[in-house]
PAZAPA-4460 file (N, C-alpha, C; in steps of 0.05 Angstrom, whole numbers, plus 32768, in hexadecimal, padded with zeros to 4 digits):
% residues 111
    n_x    n_y    n_z   ca_x   ca_y   ca_z    c_x    c_y    c_z   seq   type   mol
   793C   8C55   85FC   7957   8C4E   860D   7949   8C41   861A     1      M     A
   7962   8C2E   8628   795E   8C1B   8634   7965   8C1D   8653     2      R     A
   795A   8C14   866C   7965   8C2A   8684   795A   8C1A   869A     3      T     A
   7963   8C21   86AE   795D   8C19   86CD   795C   8C2C   86D3     4      Y     A
   793C   8C35   86E1   7935   8C44   86FD   7932   8C48   870F     5      R     A
   7932   8C54   8726   792E   8C4C   873D   7916   8C66   8749     6      I     A
   78FD   8C65   8753   78EF   8C78   8753   78EB   8C7D   8777     7      D     A
   78E4   8C9B   877A   78D7   8C9B   878B   78E7   8C9D   879C     8      D     A
   7900   8CAC   879B   7916   8CB0   87AA   7916   8CC8   87BF     9      L     A
   7918   8CCA   87CC   791B   8CEB   87E4   792F   8CFD   87D7    10      T     A
   792F   8D15   87DC   793F   8D28   87D5   7959   8D1E   87F0    11      S     A
   7964   8D12   87FC   7967   8D14   880E   7972   8CF6   87FF    12      A     A
   796B   8CE2   87F8   797E   8CCB   87EB   798E   8CD6   87DB    13      D     A
   797E   8CE1   87C5   7986   8CF3   87AA   79A4   8D04   87B4    14      I     A
   799B   8D11   87C6   79BD   8D1D   87D4   79D0   8D09   87DE    15      A     A
   79C7   8CF6   87E6   79E3   8CE1   87EF   79EC   8CD5   87DE    16      A     A
   79D6   8CCF   87C4   79DB   8CB9   87A9   79FC   8CD7   879E    17      V     A
   79E9   8CEE   8796   79FE   8D03   8793   7A1B   8D06   879C    18      R     A
   7A1B   8D06   87B6   7A33   8D08   87C3   7A43   8CF9   87BD    19      A     A
   7A3F   8CDF   87C3   7A49   8CC1   87C1   7A56   8CC5   87A4    20      R     A
   7A45   8CCC   8790   7A4E   8CD1   877C   7A6E   8CDD   876B    21      L     A
   7A5F   8CF6   877A   7A74   8D0E   877D   7A92   8D03   8789    22      N     A
   7A82   8CF4   879F   7AA7   8CF2   87A9   7AAF   8CDA   879C    23      E     A
   7AA7   8CCA   8788   7AB7   8CB5   877E   7ABC   8CB8   8766    24      M     A
   7ABC   8CDA   8760   7AC8   8CEB   8749   7AB9   8CE0   8737    25      D     A
   7A9B   8CE0   8731   7A8A   8CD6   870E   7A7F   8CDF   8708    26      L     A
   7A7F   8D00   8715   7A6F   8D14   8701   7A76   8D1C   86DF    27      G     A
   7A5C   8D18   86D9   7A64   8D22   86C0   7A64   8D3A   86B3    28      A     A
   7A6C   8D51   86C3   7A72   8D63   86BF   7A4D   8D7C   86BE    29      G     A
   7A32   8D65   86BC   7A17   8D71   86BF   7A17   8D6E   86D7    30      M     A
   79FA   8D85   86E1   79FD   8D7B   86F9   79E3   8D64   8701    31      D     A
   79EC   8D47   870D   79D6   8D32   8707   79D6   8D26   86F4    32      G     A
   79EB   8D26   86EF   79FA   8D16   86E0   7A14   8D09   86DD    33      L     A
   7A19   8CEB   86DE   7A34   8CDD   86E5   7A33   8CBF   86CB    34      Y     A
   7A4A   8CBE   86CB   7A5B   8CA4   86C2   7A5C   8C9A   86CD    35      W     A
   7A53   8C7B   86D2   7A56   8C65   86E2   7A77   8C51   86CD    36      L     A
   7A82   8C48   86D3   7A9C   8C3F   86C3   7A94   8C1F   86BD    37      P     A
   7A94   8C17   86A0   7A92   8BFB   86AD   7AA5   8BF0   86AA    38      V     A
   7AAA   8BD0   86BB   7ABC   8BC5   86BB   7AC8   8BBC   86A3    39      P     A
   7AE5   8BB7   86A6   7AF3   8BB0   868F   7AE8   8B8F   868B    40      Q     A
   7ADD   8B86   86A0   7AE0   8B67   869C   7AB7   8B68   8684    41      Q     A
   7AAD   8B7B   8686   7A8D   8B82   8679   7A93   8B82   8665    42      H     A
   7AB5   8B97   865B   7AA7   8B9C   8640   7AAA   8B86   8620    43      L     A
   7A9B   8B92   860D   7AA2   8B7F   85FD   7ABD   8B7C   85EA    44      T     A
   7AC2   8B67   85D8   7ADF   8B68   85C6   7ADB   8B80   85B9    45      P     A
   7AC8   8B8E   85B2   7ACF   8BA1   85A1   7AD6   8BBF   85B6    46      V     A
   7ACA   8BBC   85CA   7AC3   8BD0   85DB   7AEB   8BCD   85E8    47      Q     A
   7AEC   8BBE   85ED   7B0F   8BBA   85F7   7B2C   8BBF   85DF    48      V     A
   7B16   8BBA   85C3   7B25   8BC3   85B0   7B2A   8BE3   85A8    49      A     A
   7B15   8BEE   85B1   7B10   8C10   85B3   7B17   8C1A   85CC    50      H     A
   7B22   8C02   85E5   7B27   8C1F   85FB   7B3A   8C2A   85F8    51      G     A
   7B4B   8C2E   85E0   7B5F   8C4B   85EB   7B56   8C5E   85D3    52      E     A
   7B41   8C60   85BD   7B3E   8C66   85B1   7B21   8C82   85BA    53      S     A
   7B14   8C6A   85C0   7AEF   8C6E   85C4   7AED   8C6B   85F3    54      C     A
   7AFC   8C5B   85F5   7AF5   8C5A   8612   7AFD   8C74   8626    55      G     A
   7AFA   8C79   8648   7AF0   8C66   864C   7AD2   8C65   8649    56      P     A
   7ACD   8C43   8657   7AAA   8C46   864A   7A98   8C3E   865D    57      F     A
   7A87   8C4E   8663   7A75   8C4E   8683   7A57   8C4F   8674    58      C     A
   7A4C   8C4B   8686   7A26   8C4D   8688   7A1C   8C6C   8690    59      L     A
   7A09   8C7D   8683   7A06   8C8C   868F   79F2   8C89   86AB    60      A     A
   79EF   8CA1   86BF   79DE   8C96   86D8   79DC   8CB9   86D9    61      L     A
   79BD   8CC7   86DB   79A9   8CD2   86D8   79A7   8CCF   8700    62      E     A
   79A6   8CEB   870D   7994   8CF5   8729   798A   8D00   8724    63      A     A
   7969   8D04   8725   7955   8D19   871B   7952   8D20   873D    64      D     A
   793B   8D28   8740   7935   8D3D   875D   7929   8D23   876A    65      D     A
   791E   8CFF   875E   7915   8CF6   876C   7919   8CD6   8769    66      D     A
   7931   8CD4   874C   792E   8CBE   8746   794A   8CB6   8740    67      A     A
   7950   8C97   8737   796E   8CA3   8731   796E   8C96   8707    68      L     A
   7978   8C98   86F8   7974   8C86   86DA   7990   8C7E   86D1    69      R     A
   7995   8C63   86C7   79A7   8C5A   86C3   79A2   8C4F   86A3    70      M     A
   79B2   8C5C   8698   79B4   8C56   8680   79BF   8C3E   8670    71      E     A
   79B1   8C2C   866E   79C4   8C14   8666   79CF   8C12   864F    72      L     A
   79D6   8C2B   8640   79E3   8C28   8623   7A04   8C2B   862F    73      L     A
   7A15   8C1C   8628   7A31   8C26   8623   7A39   8C30   861D    74      V     A
   7A41   8C45   862B   7A4D   8C64   8612   7A69   8C63   8617    75      R     A
   7A71   8C73   85F9   7A92   8C77   85FD   7A9C   8C90   85FE    76      A     A
   7AA8   8C9D   861C   7AAB   8CB3   861B   7AB9   8CBE   860B    77      R     A
   7ACB   8CB1   8606   7ADA   8CBB   85E9   7AD2   8CC3   85CB    78      G     A
   7AB3   8CBD   85CD   7AB5   8CB9   85A8   7A8D   8CBB   85A9    79      M     A
   7A84   8CCA   859E   7A68   8CC7   859C   7A5C   8CB8   858C    80      L     A
   7A67   8CAD   857B   7A57   8C92   8568   7A6F   8C85   8567    81      R     A
   7A6D   8C6C   8569   7A79   8C55   8565   7A77   8C36   8565    82      C     A
   7A7A   8C26   8557   7A69   8C10   855D   7A6C   8BFC   8574    83      E     A
   7A7A   8C0F   8588   7A83   8C03   85A2   7A70   8C06   85AE    84      C     A
   7A5F   8C20   85A8   7A43   8C2A   85BC   7A38   8C1B   85B7    85      I     A
   7A2C   8C04   85CD   7A11   8BED   85CD   7A0B   8BF4   85E7    86      A     A
   79F4   8BDA   85E6   79E4   8BD7   8600   79F9   8BCF   8614    87      Y     A
   79E8   8BCF   8629   79FB   8BBC   8647   79F5   8B95   863D    88      A     A
   7A0E   8B8E   863E   7A03   8B67   8639   79F6   8B6C   864B    89      S     A
   79E3   8B53   8652   79D3   8B47   866F   79EC   8B48   8680    90      P     A
   79FE   8B48   8680   7A13   8B3C   869B   7A15   8B55   8699    91      E     A
   7A1B   8B69   8691   7A27   8B84   869A   7A11   8B8F   86A4    92      L     A
   79F3   8B91   8695   79DC   8BA1   86A5   79DA   8B93   86BF    93      R     A
   79DE   8B78   86C4   79D2   8B70   86DB   79E8   8B78   86F0    94      A     A
   7A00   8B71   86EC   7A17   8B88   86FC   7A0E   8BA3   8705    95      H     A
   7A00   8BAF   86F1   7A10   8BCF   86F7   79F3   8BD2   8701    96      M     A
   79DB   8BC8   86F3   79BF   8BC7   8711   79CB   8BC7   8735    97      I     A
   79E3   8BA9   8738   79E3   8B9B   8750   79FA   8BBE   8760    98      D     A
   7A04   8BBD   874E   7A11   8BD2   8752   7A08   8BF3   875A    99      Y     A
   79F1   8BF3   8753   79DE   8C16   8757   79D5   8C09   8767   100      L     A
   79CE   8BF1   8771   79BF   8BE5   8786   79CC   8BEB   879E   101      D     A
   79E1   8BDE   879E   79F6   8BDD   87B1   79FD   8BF8   87B8   102      G     A
   7A01   8C09   87AE   7A01   8C22   87AE   79EF   8C30   87C9   103      L     A
   79DA   8C2D   87B7   79BC   8C3D   87CB   79C1   8C2B   87E4   104      L     A
   79C7   8C0C   87E7   79C2   8C00   8801   79D5   8C05   8818   105      A     A
   79F3   8C0B   8804   7A13   8C15   881D   79FE   8C38   8820   106      D     A
   79EE   8C42   8812   79E9   8C5D   8828   79CB   8C59   8833   107      L     A
   79C9   8C42   8836   79AD   8C40   8847   799C   8C4D   883B   108      G     A
   7993   8C46   8825   797A   8C4B   880D   796C   8C33   880B   109      I     A
   7962   8C2B   881A   793F   8C13   880E   793B   8C1C   87FB   110      A     A
   793D   8C0D   87DE   7928   8C09   87CA   791D   8BF4   87CA   111      V     A
***
């Protein structure tokens, strides 16, 4: 699995990230797991075509005790297996890494 991982965070950092993601209603129903929505402009043509049947599309973010791990696989929340589930394009990967880094910066967490 391709991932973007941020290590060596404090428990206060993780608590702040979890609180912010919960405020944004991004929880995935399991403690420490969140769904980060993929912006429409970064969906592939197949994902756009499958939007109603398979979407919404997201990346999974796991908040452990001292690290964040964002999977770089675009998941379809409405379907487990489909051709629309694929690794993030280079543009989406850069966008989501910038998004996560920006979230940490907004919370005053230096990485």
